[in-house]
N, C-alpha and C positions, 0 to 999 in steps of 0.2 A: 480788286477789292469789290467792285460792283458785281461782277459775275459770280464771285464766291458768296455773295450775300452778306458780307461783313458789315457794310454800312447799315443795312437794315437791322442787324443784330445790335449794333452800337446805339442806334436811335431808339430801339425798343428798350434798351437798358438805361436810357436817359441821356445819352450823349447829344451834344449840340454840334452838328456838323456845319461848318462855315467855310467860306472861301478864304484862301490865305490872304491875310491883310493885317494891318495894325489897328484893328477895331477894338476888341475887348482887352487886348494886352496893354493898351494905353488908357483904358477907361473911357473910350470915345464913341462906342457904338453898341451893337447888339451883344448879348451874352453877359451883361453886367450882373454881378451878384448883389443881392439885397442883404440887409442886416441879418446875421445869423446863418446865412448860406455858406456853403463850402465850395471852392473851386479847386479842381485838380488840373493843373495846366502844364503844358510843355513849353510855355513861354519862359523867357529868361528874367522875368521881373516878378517880385512878390511882395513889394512893400505895401503898407496899409493904404487902401483906397485906389490902388493901381488898377484893379479890375472891378471897381464899383464901390460899394459901401465900405467905410473904414471899420464897420462892425462885422464884416464877413471874414472868412479865413481863406487864404490862398496857399496851396501846397504845390511845389514844383516837382515834376517827375519826368521820366524818360517816355518816349513814344510807346514803348512796350508796356510800361506800367499804365499809361493812359488807356491803351486799348484793353488790357486785362481788366482794369477798373470799370471801364464802360460796359464790358460784358457782364461783370459780376454785380454792378450797381453799388460798389463800395471800393475804397482804396484797397488794391489787391496786388500781391507779388505776381508778376507775369509767369513765374515758374509754377504757379498753382492753377493755371488755366489750361 
């Protein structure tokens, strides 16, 4: 992924690359959403306030959808990338 330059593309598209942990998925660390923000997450939790503000929106997706959406900068079907 690093050699292919994919991480750089994801970051340029707005992705937040983090170490694997239970930080944002439990609302306890970095990457928390603010009121009105949208999170597209491969986490298995999406109830209100789980990833930050109760006024934000959290959508669950597959890793392929997350990658395609990071590249496009919007929620995207991976078959379209």
